[in-house]
N, C-alpha and C positions, 0 to 999 in steps of 0.2 A: 458451423463450428460450435462445439459445446462451450458454454460459458463456465466461469469459475463455480457458480452455484450448481450448474448441471453436473460438473465434475465432482463436486463435494457430495452431492446426493448419490452419485454412482459409487464413490469410494465408501461412504457410510453403509450403503446397501451391501457392498462386497464384504466389508468388515463384519457386519451382522451375520451374514451367511457363513463366514469362516468361523465365527464364535460358535455357531450352532453345529457346524459340520464336524468339528473335532473338539468335543467338550473337555474341559480340564477336570482334574480330580476335585478341585475346590474353586468356587467362583464367588467373588464379593463385588458388590456395586457400591462405589464411593463417589458421591457427587455425580458428575457426568462421565465417570470412568468405570469400566468393567475390569476388575483385576482377576487374573486367572493364575492358579498355582498347580504345579504338577509334582512337586517334591522329588524331582529327578526321575520320576517313573518312566517317562517316554523319551528322556534325553533332550527334550525341548526346553527352551527357556521359559520362565514365568513371563507373563505379559500384562500390559496395561493398554486397553483399547478405548478410545473415546466413543461415547454414545451419541454425541451430537457435534455438529460443525461448530468450531470455536470453543470447545470444552476447555475450561481454564486449567492451565498447568503452571501454577506459580511455585515458588520455592517451598512453601508450606505443604502443598499437595505432593510435590515430588518427594519431599522428606517422608511424608506419611506412606506413600507407595513403596519407597525403598525400605522403610522400617518393617512393613508387613512381609 
């Protein structure tokens, strides 16, 4: 049975593939986060994806992401 660490590695690998499979119109890396913006072009939501397991998401980072 996979461990939490194994599962985390699988999830991060999947997230990285998804980021590359459907690129956004604009991408910004802030700390351990990839922020993607589409300006409504494709009808999908803007997104914030962690680049590493345990990426910090405190109130200040959340405020910054929402502001962008």
